[in-house]
ZATORGU-971364 format. One record per residue (C-alpha): residue in one letter; chain; z, x, y. Coordinates in pm, whole numbers, plus 32768, in hexadecimal, padded with zeros to 4 digits. Layout:
  code  unit    zz    xx    yy
     a     A     Z     X     Y
...
This chain:
  code  unit    zz    xx    yy
     x     A  B025  C487  96A9
     x     A  AFC7  C5BA  96E3
     x     A  B045  C6DF  961E
     x     A  B125  C800  96D8
     x     A  B082  C8D1  97C0
     x     A  B06C  CA0B  96A4
     x     A  B04B  CBA1  9759
     x     A  AFCC  CCC1  968C
     x     A  B0C2  CDA4  95FB
     x     A  B0E8  CF14  96A2
     x     A  B04E  CFB3  9586
     x     A  AF1C  CEC8  95AE
     x     A  AEF2  CF07  972C
     x     A  AEDC  D086  9701
     x     A  ADD6  D03B  95A3
     x     A  ACFC  CF71  96E9
     x     A  AD37  D06F  97F9
     x     A  ACA1  D197  96CE
     x     A  AB6A  D0A4  9695
     x     A  AB15  D093  9821
     x     A  AB27  D208  984F
     x     A  AA7D  D260  971E
     x     A  A939  D12E  9773
     x     A  A974  D1EF  98F9
     x     A  A930  D357  9861
     x     A  A817  D300  976C
     x     A  A78B  D234  98D2
     x     A  A7B1  D376  9966
     x     A  A71C  D41A  9877
     x     A  A5ED  D33B  9844
     x     A  A5CA  D374  99A7
     x     A  A5AE  D4EF  998B
     x     A  A4D9  D509  9898
     x     A  A3E7  D429  996B
     x     A  A3D1  D4ED  9A6C
     x     A  A39F  D638  999E
     x     A  A284  D5C5  990F
     x     A  A1FA  D547  9A31
     x     A  A24B  D67D  9AD3
     x     A  A186  D71B  99E2
     x     A  A054  D660  99E9
     x     A  A04A  D6AC  9B4E
     x     A  A083  D7F8  9AFB
     x     A  9F55  D80E  9A07
     x     A  9E4B  D735  9A99
     x     A  9E4F  D7BC  9C1A
     x     A  9DE0  D915  9BA2
     x     A  9CC3  D871  9AB9
     x     A  9C48  D784  9BEA
     x     A  9C35  D8EC  9CC8
     x     A  9B5D  D99A  9BB3
     x     A  9A8D  D85C  9B80
     x     A  9A5F  D843  9D05
     x     A  9A19  D9DC  9D07
     x     A  98F8  D97F  9C1E
     x     A  9883  D87A  9C90
     x     A  983B  D914  9DE7
     x     A  97B9  DA4A  9D59
     x     A  96B0  D95E  9C81
     x     A  9637  D8DC  9DEB
     x     A  94B8  D949  9E6F
     x     A  94C1  DA22  9F8C
     x     A  94F4  D95C  A0A2
     x     A  9603  D8BE  A03D
     x     A  96CA  D836  A125
     x     A  95F7  D7D3  A24C
     x     A  9568  D65E  A26F
     x     A  93EE  D5F0  A25D
     x     A  934C  D61B  A3AA
     x     A  9261  D53A  A362
     x     A  90E2  D5A5  A3D7
     x     A  90D7  D676  A4BC
     x     A  8FE2  D63C  A629
     x     A  8EAF  D6D8  A5F3
     x     A  8E89  D72A  A4B7
     x     A  8D78  D68E  A434
     x     A  8C46  D6FA  A36E
     x     A  8B7A  D7E7  A42C
     x     A  8A14  D823  A3F1
     x     A  8944  D96E  A3AC
     x     A  8962  D9CE  A4F8
     x     A  8ABC  D9B2  A511
     x     A  8AAF  D84E  A616
     x     A  8BBB  D761  A5CC
     x     A  8B41  D619  A524
     x     A  8B92  D4C8  A4E4
     x     A  8B6B  D3E9  A3B6
     x     A  8A01  D407  A3E3
     x     A  89BF  D578  A3D1
     x     A  893B  D57E  A4FB
     x     A  89AD  D671  A5DF
     x     A  8AB3  D5C8  A6D4
     x     A  8A6C  D5C0  A868
     x     A  8AF2  D6C0  A93B
     x     A  8BC6  D624  AA24
     x     A  8B79  D657  AB9B
     x     A  8C79  D74C  AC43
     x     A  8D3E  D66A  AD53
     x     A  8CD1  D673  AEBC
     x     A  8DBA  D714  AF36
     x     A  8DAE  D84E  AE23
     x     A  8C38  D846  AE9D
     x     A  8C66  D874  AFF7
     x     A  8D7D  D988  AFAB
     x     A  8C9E  DA39  AEED
     x     A  8B67  DA41  AF9B
     x     A  8C10  DA6F  B0EB
     x     A  8CDF  DBA1  B075
     x     A  8BA4  DC4D  AFC0
     x     A  8AC2  DC53  B0D0
     x     A  8BA9  DCA0  B1C8
     x     A  8C24  DDBA  B0CF
     x     A  8AE5  DE50  B04F
     x     A  8A87  DFB1  B076
     x     A  893A  DFAB  B05B
     x     A  881B  DEEF  B0FB
     x     A  8797  DEA7  AF76
     x     A  890E  DE28  AF38
     x     A  8915  DD52  B03E
     x     A  87CC  DCB5  B00A
     x     A  883B  DC3F  AED5
     x     A  8930  DB10  AF75
     x     A  882D  DAB3  B0D2
     x     A  8739  D9BD  B0AE
     x     A  85B4  D9D0  B0C1
     x     A  8624  DB45  B049
     x     A  8481  DB99  B06E
     x     A  842C  DB36  B1C2
     x     A  8590  DBEB  B22D
     x     A  8556  DD2B  B1B1
     x     A  846D  DD94  B29C
     x     A  8532  DD01  B3AB
     x     A  8651  DDDB  B354
     x     A  8598  DF1D  B33B
     x     A  84F6  DECC  B4C3
     x     A  8674  DE51  B530
     x     A  86EB  DF9D  B4AC
     x     A  85EB  E065  B553
     x     A  8607  E1C7  B471
     x     A  87B5  E1A1  B48A
     x     A  886C  E182  B349
     x     A  891E  E041  B30B
     x     A  8A57  E020  B34B
     x     A  8B1D  DEE7  B285
     x     A  8BD1  DE10  B38C
     x     A  8CEF  DE07  B2A9
     x     A  8DD5  DCE4  B29D
     x     A  8F29  DCE2  B2EE
     x     A  8FAC  DB98  B29B
     x     A  8F13  DA1C  B27C
     x     A  8F82  D925  B3B3
     x     A  8FEC  D7F4  B37E
     x     A  8F28  D6BC  B2E4
     x     A  8DA2  D6AD  B2E4
     x     A  8CBE  D5C5  B383
     x     A  8BE5  D514  B2A3
     x     A  8A94  D449  B2EB
     x     A  895F  D3E0  B269
     x     A  87F4  D44B  B333
     x     A  86B6  D3FB  B299
     x     A  878E  D388  B152
     x     A  880A  D4D2  B140
     x     A  896E  D530  B157
     x     A  899E  D617  B259
     x     A  8B28  D69D  B28B
     x     A  8BB9  D743  B37D
     x     A  8CCF  D846  B323
     x     A  8DAD  D8D9  B411
     x     A  8DE1  DA65  B3DF
     x     A  8E61  DB9A  B46C
     x     A  8D8F  DCE5  B42F
     x     A  8E05  DE20  B3FC
     x     A  8E0D  DE9D  B566
     x     A  8EE5  DD34  B588
     x     A  8DDA  DC96  B62B
     x     A  8DE5  DB01  B5E9
     x     A  8C87  DA66  B572
     x     A  8BFC  D931  B4E8
     x     A  8B4A  D99E  B3A4
     x     A  8A57  D891  B332
     x     A  8A0B  D838  B1E8
     x     A  88CF  D767  B17A
     x     A  88B0  D6B8  B00B
     x     A  8793  D764  AF88
     x     A  86FB  D6FE  AE02
     x     A  87CB  D83C  ADA4
     x     A  8901  D7E4  AE14
     x     A  89A4  D7EF  AFB3
     x     A  8922  D942  B035
     x     A  8980  D9EE  B1BC
     x     A  8865  D995  B2B0
     x     A  8868  DB1D  B314
     x     A  8760  DAB6  B429
     x     A  8882  D9D7  B4EA
     x     A  8973  DAF4  B4B2
     x     A  88D1  DBF5  B575
     x     A  8809  DAD6  B659
     x     A  86B1  DB80  B5F6
     x     A  85A7  DB23  B6EA
     x     A  8447  DB3F  B6E2
     x     A  848E  DC52  B7F6
     x     A  857B  DD34  B8A9
     x     A  862C  DCCB  B9B5
     x     A  85B3  DE0D  BA59
     x     A  8433  DDF9  B9C6
     x     A  83F1  DCA7  BA40
     x     A  8483  DCC4  BBA8
     x     A  83C3  DE23  BBD5
     x     A  8266  DD49  BB25
     x     A  828D  DBF6  BBDC
     x     A  81B5  DB4A  BAC1
     x     A  8125  D9F5  BB0B
     x     A  810B  D98B  B9BF
     x     A  825C  D8FB  B93F
     x     A  835F  D9F9  B861
     x     A  8467  D93F  B782
     x     A  85C7  D9C1  B82D
     x     A  8729  D960  B7A8
     x     A  87F0  D92B  B8F3
     x     A  896E  D89A  B956
     x     A  8902  D795  BA40
     x     A  89D6  D724  BB95
     x     A  8985  D64D  BC89
     x     A  8903  D6FA  BDC0
     x     A  88BA  D6A2  BF5B
     x     A  87FA  D7D4  BFB5
     x     A  866F  D77F  BFE9
     x     A  858E  D87F  C091
     x     A  8428  D906  C0F9
     x     A  8345  D830  C002
     x     A  8466  D767  BF60
     x     A  84F0  D6D7  C0AE
     x     A  84AB  D59A  C0D8
     x     A  85CD  D4DC  C059
     x     A  8536  D38D  C019
     x     A  8436  D415  BF1C
     x     A  84F4  D522  BE62
     x     A  8645  D51B  BD7B
     x     A  8704  D68B  BD8F
     x     A  87E7  D703  BC87
     x     A  8872  D871  BC62
     x     A  8806  D904  BB30
     x     A  88E4  DA4D  BAA1
     x     A  88B7  DB31  B96F
     x     A  89E1  DB58  B87F
     x     A  8A62  DC8C  B8DA
     x     A  8A8A  DBC2  BA3C
     x     A  898C  DCED  BADF
     x     A  8874  DC42  BB1C
     x     A  884E  DB1E  BBDE
     x     A  870D  DA68  BC74
     x     A  86FA  D8E9  BCEB
     x     A  8604  D7E5  BC53
     x     A  8584  D6D7  BC9D
     x     A  84FF  D594  BC4B
     x     A  841D  D4BB  BCCB
     x     A  8494  D367  BD56
     x     A  8409  D239  BCBF
     x     A  83B3  D2D0  BB6D
     x     A  8457  D24E  B9EA
     x     A  84D4  D3E5  B9E9
     x     A  85C1  D3C0  BB55
     x     A  862A  D299  BABB
     x     A  86B5  D32A  B970
     x     A  8714  D442  BA13
     x     A  87CC  D362  BB2E
     x     A  88AA  D27E  BA10
     x     A  890A  D3B3  B952
     x     A  8962  D46F  BA9E
     x     A  8A81  D3D9  BB4D
     x     A  8B45  D4AB  BC7D
     x     A  8C50  D5C8  BC10
     x     A  8BDF  D5EB  BA8D
     x     A  8B0B  D71C  B9DF
     x     A  8A0C  D6B5  B8DF
     x     A  894E  D793  B7F4
     x     A  87B6  D763  B7FB
     x     A  86AC  D7CE  B740
     x     A  85AB  D7A5  B89F
     x     A  8452  D80F  B8D6
     x     A  83F0  D8C8  BA0E
     x     A  8301  D93B  BAEF
     x     A  82B2  D9C1  BC1E
     x     A  81D7  D900  BD41
     x     A  80AB  D988  BDB2
     x     A  80B0  DACB  BEB3
     x     A  8232  DAC9  BE83
     x     A  8301  DB61  BF90
     x     A  8438  DBBD  BF26
     x     A  84B9  DBF3  BD72
     x     A  85C7  DB20  BD67
     x     A  8545  D9C3  BDA3
     x     A  846C  D8EC  BC69
     x     A  83E3  D7C3  BC04
     x     A  849C  D716  BACE
     x     A  8369  D69C  BA0F
     x     A  83E8  D633  B8EC
     x     A  8566  D5E8  B836
     x     A  8544  D652  B6C5
     x     A  86A0  D624  B649
     x     A  87C9  D57A  B71D
     x     A  8881  D6D0  B621
     x     A  8804  D840  B5D2
     x     A  87A6  D7EC  B45F
     x     A  864A  D773  B45E
     x     A  85D4  D64B  B34F
     x     A  84C0  D617  B43D
     x     A  83AF  D6C1  B341
     x     A  848A  D680  B1EE
     x     A  8447  D568  B125
     x     A  858A  D48E  B0C8
     x     A  85FF  D48F  AF7D
     x     A  857E  D399  AE47
């Protein structure tokens, strides 16, 4: 049989409560001591860490805090002349400017040059152009055309192996024109002769002297149905109107039918169109009027003359 149930005496129960309270107080005290120790450690270590970090920052080099940017483009070795070189030590080739930059540079410098000498730096064939400029000026001071703006896209072509570019511009006088640029060995250059419509004689002198030897003229060409005097036979001649750049001068030119020249002109000129041609013109013997001439040769289908220039190598 199990023994009788035993209950503690009252004094024993009080002792148990007292001991439990004591244990709880010791636990709280121990917890307080641990928290205090932790707070003490934090209080001591944080300033030490800050001091150590500040010392390390002070000891860093002057470019501290910057990331390594890596090698800088174009920072390679240079030759004695200062040119950039590659790993071989040879000067690196200077990249050619883009076509748009080259066109802009030549166009602006040619049109805004203040003197003939400065302008000639930007023209093709300056040696043969210089005496023509002097004759064209006829003693007057040179006045640059100026440049108000470049208009739209330029037109690009190749003639006889050379780049030819028509650049639409508006001059300082707000005249809209095409500036012709030609690729020469030294780069793009302006064609001064095409710009001023240079001709072998002035229109006034040509009409006055009526030369029977061919003379080169830059003219605006359109079709014509006017036939008269020595050129009245429409079965023998094809008629064209030839006009100066400024539109002041206008004469009639005729090409003999059945010739290669007339075939060329017939293909190139359609009704209602205008063409810029470089032609050779002459007066017939016993010319009765000064406004009718014979077309002898088509030198160029534009005002740019490449007939005597060898193609680039």
